[in-house]
C-alpha positions in Angstrom: -11.2 -39.2 6.7 -9.9 -38.3 4.2 -12.4 -37.9 0.7 -11.9 -38.7 -2.9 -11.6 -35.5 -5.4 -15.2 -36.3 -7.7 -12.1 -35.5 -10.5 -8.4 -36.5 -9.8 -8.5 -33.8 -12.8 -10.3 -30.8 -11.3 -7.4 -29.4 -9.9 -5.4 -29.4 -13.3 -8.1 -27.5 -14.8 -8.9 -25.3 -12.4 -5.4 -24.6 -12.5 -5.4 -24.5 -16.6 -8.6 -21.8 -16.3 -6.7 -19.7 -13.5 -3.4 -19.0 -15.6 -4.4 -19.7 -18.9 -1.7 -21.8 -19.4 -1.2 -24.3 -21.8 -1.5 -27.6 -20.7 1.9 -28.4 -21.5 3.7 -26.2 -19.9 1.6 -27.1 -16.0 3.5 -29.3 -13.6 2.9 -31.7 -11.1 3.7 -29.4 -8.6 1.3 -26.6 -9.9 -1.1 -29.3 -9.7 -0.2 -29.9 -6.3 0.1 -26.7 -5.4 -3.9 -26.3 -6.7 -4.9 -29.2 -4.8 -3.6 -28.2 -1.2 -5.4 -24.2 -2.2 -8.8 -26.4 -3.0 -9.0 -28.0 0.0 -8.0 -25.3 2.3 -10.7 -23.0 0.5 -13.7 -26.0 0.8 -12.6 -27.6 3.6 -12.3 -30.6 2.9 -9.3 -32.8 2.9 -8.8 -35.2 0.0 -7.2 -37.9 -0.2 -3.0 -38.2 -2.2 -4.5 -41.3 -4.3 -5.7 -38.3 -6.4 -2.5 -36.7 -6.6 -0.9 -40.1 -7.1 -3.3 -40.4 -10.2 -2.8 -37.5 -11.8 1.3 -37.8 -11.4 1.1 -41.2 -13.0 -2.0 -40.5 -16.0 -0.3 -37.1 -17.3 3.3 -37.2 -15.5 4.7 -39.9 -16.6 8.3 -39.3 -18.3 8.3 -36.0 -15.6 10.6 -36.5 -12.9 8.4 -35.9 -9.9 10.0 -35.4 -6.3 7.4 -34.3 -3.5 7.6 -31.8 -1.2 9.5 -31.2 1.2 8.3 -32.3 4.8 10.7 -29.6 6.0 9.2 -26.9 4.5 5.5 -28.8 4.9 3.4 -27.1 8.4 0.8 -29.6 10.5 -2.1 -27.6 8.1 -0.1 -29.0 4.5 0.3 -25.7 3.7 4.1 -26.5 1.5 6.5 -23.2 1.2 7.9 -22.8 -2.0 8.6 -19.4 -1.6 11.8 -17.6 0.1 12.1 -13.9 1.3 15.5 -13.4 2.5 16.5 -9.3 4.1 20.3 -8.2 2.9 20.5 -5.6 5.1 18.7 -3.3 7.8 19.7 -0.7 6.7 17.7 2.1 4.2 18.1 5.2 3.0 14.6 6.1 3.4 12.8 6.7 6.4 9.0 6.1 5.6 6.5 6.4 8.8 5.4 2.7 8.9 8.3 1.0 8.2 10.7 2.8 10.7 10.1 4.4 13.9 10.6 7.7 13.9 13.3 7.7 16.4 15.5 4.9 14.5 16.4 1.8 15.0 19.6 0.0 16.5 21.6 -1.5 13.8 23.2 -5.0 14.5 26.6 -5.4 14.1 27.8 -5.9 10.8 29.6 -9.1 12.6 25.8 -10.5 13.7 24.3 -10.2 10.3 24.3 -13.1 7.5 27.3 -13.0 5.3 26.9 -13.1 1.2 28.2 -17.3 1.7 25.6 -17.7 4.7 22.9 -16.5 2.6 24.3 -18.1 -0.6 24.7 -21.8 1.9 20.3 -21.3 2.4 19.1 -20.5 -0.6 21.0 -23.5 -2.0 19.0 -25.6 0.9 15.7 -24.3 0.6 15.8 -24.2 -2.8 16.9 -28.4 -2.5 13.9 -28.6 -0.7 11.1 -27.1 -2.9 11.8 -22.9 -2.4 11.0 -22.1 -6.3 11.1 -18.4 -5.3 13.3 -16.1 -4.1 12.5 -12.4 -2.9 15.6 -10.2 -1.9 14.2 -7.5 1.1 15.9 -5.0 3.5 15.6 -2.5 4.8 16.6 -2.0 1.5 18.3 -4.8 -0.6 20.2 -2.0 -3.0 22.4 -0.3 -0.5 24.4 -3.6 0.6 27.7 -3.1 -1.8 28.0 -6.7 -2.9 24.2 -7.0 -4.3 24.9 -7.1 -8.0 27.7 -10.0 -6.9 25.1 -12.1 -4.6 22.0 -11.6 -7.1 24.8 -13.0 -10.0 25.6 -16.3 -7.5 21.9 -17.0 -6.1 20.5 -17.1 -10.3 22.5 -19.2 -10.7 20.8 -21.6 -8.4 19.3 -24.8 -10.3 15.5 -25.0 -9.4 15.0 -21.5 -8.5 12.0 -20.1 -11.0 12.0 -16.4 -9.5 14.3 -14.1 -8.3 12.9 -10.9 -6.8 13.5 -7.7 -5.5 11.7 -5.1 -3.4 13.0 -1.9 -3.1 12.4 2.2 -3.1 13.7 2.8 -6.5 15.9 5.6 -4.3 19.1 4.1 -6.5 17.9 1.3 -8.8 18.1 2.9 -12.1 21.5 3.0 -12.5 21.7 -0.4 -11.2 19.3 -2.2 -13.6 20.6 -3.6 -15.8 23.5 -4.8 -14.3 20.7 -6.8 -12.0 18.8 -7.8 -14.7 21.8 -9.6 -16.3 22.2 -11.3 -13.0 19.2 -13.0 -12.5 16.6 -10.9 -10.8 13.7 -11.3 -13.6 11.0 -9.6 -11.3 10.7 -6.2 -9.3 8.7 -4.9 -6.9 9.1 -0.7 -6.5 7.7 0.8 -3.0 5.6 4.2 -4.0 3.2 5.5 -1.8 2.7 9.1 -3.1 2.4 10.6 -6.4 3.2 14.2 -4.7 6.3 15.0 -4.7 5.9 17.1 -1.1 4.1 14.1 0.4 6.8 11.7 -0.7 9.6 14.2 1.4 7.0 14.1 4.8 6.0 10.0 4.5 9.9 9.0 3.2 11.5 11.8 5.3 14.0 12.2 2.4 13.8 13.9 -0.8 13.9 10.8 -4.1 10.4 11.1 -5.3 11.6 12.3 -8.7 14.9 9.0 -9.1 12.0 6.5 -8.2 9.6 7.4 -10.6 12.7 7.2 -13.4 13.1 4.1 -11.8 10.2 2.6 -13.1 10.0 4.0 -16.3 13.7 2.2 -16.5 12.1 -1.1 -15.2 9.7 -1.1 -18.0 12.0 -0.1 -21.1 13.8 -3.2 -19.7 11.5 -5.5 -20.5 9.4 -5.8 -16.3 6.6 -6.5 -17.2 4.0 -6.0 -15.5 6.3 -3.9 -12.8 4.5 -4.1 -9.6 4.1 -1.0 -7.6 3.1 -1.2 -3.8 1.6 1.5 -2.2 0.3 1.4 1.9 -2.7 3.3 2.2 -3.3 5.1 5.2 -6.4 7.7 5.4 -5.4 11.0 6.3 -2.8 10.6 4.4 -2.5 8.6 0.6 -5.7 7.8 0.4 -6.8 10.7 -1.8 -4.3 9.4 -5.1 -6.0 6.1 -4.7 -7.3 6.4 -8.2 -4.4 8.7 -9.5 -2.0 5.3 -8.7 -4.4 3.5 -10.3 -5.3 6.3 -13.6 -0.8 5.0 -13.7 -2.4 1.9 -15.0 -4.2 3.0 -18.0 -0.9 3.3 -20.3 2.1 1.8 -18.4 2.2 -1.8 -17.3 2.3 -1.7 -13.8 0.5 -3.6 -11.4 0.0 -1.2 -8.9 -0.9 -3.8 -5.0 -2.9 -1.7 -2.4 -1.8 -2.8 0.7 -3.7 -1.8 3.8 -2.0 0.4 6.8 -0.4 -3.1 8.8 1.2 -2.4 12.5 4.7 -3.0 13.2 6.8 -2.0 16.6 6.8 1.8 16.1 4.6 2.3 13.0 2.7 4.1 15.8 -0.6 1.9 13.7 -3.8 3.2 14.6 -6.8 2.2 13.3 -8.3 5.4 12.8 -5.5 4.7 9.6 -6.9 1.9 9.0 -8.1 2.0 5.1 -9.6 -1.5 4.1 -9.6 -2.6 0.5 -13.5 -2.9 0.0 -13.5 0.8 0.6 -10.8 1.2 -1.7 -12.3 -0.5 -4.5 -16.0 0.9 -3.6 -13.8 4.2 -4.0 -12.3 3.5 -7.8 -15.7 2.5 -8.8 -16.6 5.8 -8.4 -14.8 6.9 -11.5 -14.6 3.4 -13.3 -17.4 1.5 -12.7 -16.4 -1.2 -15.1 -13.5 -2.9 -12.7 -12.5 -6.4 -13.4 -11.8 -8.8 -11.5 -9.3 -11.4 -12.6 -8.4 -15.1 -11.1 -5.8 -15.3 -8.7 -3.0 -17.5 -9.1 -2.3 -20.2 -6.4 -1.6 -18.6 -3.3 -1.2 -15.2 -4.6 -1.5 -12.8 -1.6 -3.1 -10.0 -4.0 -6.6 -10.3 -5.1 -6.0 -8.2 -8.4 -8.4 -6.2 -10.7 -8.0 -4.4 -14.0 -9.9 -1.9 -15.4 -11.6 -2.5 -18.8 -9.2 -1.7 -21.6 -6.2 -0.1 -19.7 -3.0 -1.7 -20.4 -1.9 -2.1 -16.4 -3.9 -4.0 -13.8 -4.2 -3.2 -9.7 -4.2 -5.4 -6.8 -5.2 -5.6 -2.8 -3.0 -6.8 0.0 -5.7 -7.4 2.4 -3.5 -8.8 5.0 -5.9 -7.2 7.8 -9.5 -6.9 6.2 -9.3 -10.7 5.1 -6.3 -12.6 5.7 -4.5 -15.0 2.7 -3.6 -17.4 6.0 -4.7 -20.5 4.4 -2.7 -20.1 1.3 0.5 -18.8 2.6 3.4 -20.7 1.0 6.0 -18.0 2.7 9.3 -17.8 4.8 11.3 -14.8 5.8 15.0 -15.1 6.7 15.9 -12.0 8.4 19.2 -9.6 7.9 20.5 -11.4 10.8 19.4 -14.8 10.4 16.3 -15.6 12.3 13.5 -17.4 10.6 10.6 -16.1 10.7 7.5 -18.1 9.6 4.6 -15.5 9.5 5.1 -11.9 9.5 3.0 -11.1 12.6 4.1 -13.9 14.4 7.1 -13.0 17.4 8.5 -16.5 16.9 11.9 -17.1 15.0 14.9 -19.0 15.2 18.3 -18.4 14.9 19.8 -19.8 11.4 23.3 -17.6 11.8 23.6 -19.5 14.7 22.9 -22.8 13.7 25.1 -22.1 10.5 27.9 -20.8 12.5 28.5 -23.3 15.0 28.7 -26.3 12.7 25.3 -27.7 12.2 25.4 -30.6 9.4 23.0 -29.9 7.2 19.9 -32.5 7.9 20.3 -31.1 11.5 19.8 -27.3 10.3 17.1 -29.3 8.3 15.2 -30.4 11.2 15.3 -27.2 12.7 13.9 -25.6 9.7 11.0 -28.1 9.9 10.4 -27.8 13.5 9.5 -24.0 13.3 7.6 -24.5 10.1 5.5 -27.7 12.1 5.0 -24.7 15.2 3.1 -22.0 12.2 -0.1 -21.5 13.6 -3.3 -21.2 11.1 -4.1 -17.9 11.0 -2.7 -14.2 12.2 -4.4 -13.6 15.3 -6.3 -10.2 14.2 -5.0 -6.4 13.5 -6.1 -5.8 16.5 -4.8 -8.3 18.5 -1.4 -8.0 16.4 -1.6 -3.9 17.4 -1.1 -5.1 21.0 1.9 -8.0 20.6 5.6 -7.4 20.3 6.9 -7.8 17.3 10.1 -6.1 15.3 9.8 -3.0 13.2 8.7 -3.8 9.6 12.9 -2.9 9.1 14.3 -5.9 10.6 11.7 -8.3 9.0 11.9 -7.0 6.1 8.8 -7.4 4.3 
């Protein structure tokens, strides 16, 4: 039986403290998401009437639309974040992402067209998605990337249009992307040593990535997120060097635990947990502040006292955050993945091309979301499961 919150505004105050927002900038949807997160964290199912009280008392003048049932799973998680892979191709060959022998690319006509991407994006935003992240492969290898971003940026109700890129060709395209509506950037960089960059990525280009980071900061992308996959024996010796970047640059360096995917030769002996990383950092900087995370954050945020930027840890393996997951993924060939580590997929491309109506498409999406499991199987079990290589998922 559902219990009642002791304070109908507890989630409002928790959200206010965590984000340091003006109360006037907190929407009902934000309170609702915090309410779900609180329920997950406490293990207590609270009655929906608390939300209704908050809605009527504090959001009378706001047109409130209940979150889509099609994007809400059986555990009450509301999926407001959609990641769309724009390409299977990439101009790097990172060891943890692409198998050494390469991948079999899908024929062009099996990939989503720009029109199909835009139609799906509009549908998901209509149902409650507020953030879309464009991934790959490498999204910037797509010839119509600026035009596509421009169309996505026009979608009413979309608050954040983000992109994850390796940065190789970012500098020259960045002003156009910003104008098109891309307002959040993640740049992947696993080493600060040019020669090691060539070893990890099997390509040259380190200086281009560093130039892209500076260009993004100059254009006002603050904080700029820098993603670093940490692997023992490869780059764990650079963790403190990455943290040092945050001293004078407004970057958010996010250390990602090494995850198993098909063909990346994952080995538990290469795994470095976030606690081991944090202990290493504290040996050099004893005062590392724990920052308050926002609802649905994947990264545990920290900051070295006095530094301009910050750091974080994506702890998918050692401490999963499945309970607050709000993410869905669409692969470049049009499959919906409700879990990064799950091998269950449903083709939205085939549904679109067979003339499926919008209502029927929502039923397909809702059925897939409804089957989403409570959490992934754990890193040792994931390593034994069949899944796509990371490059064919889109991160």
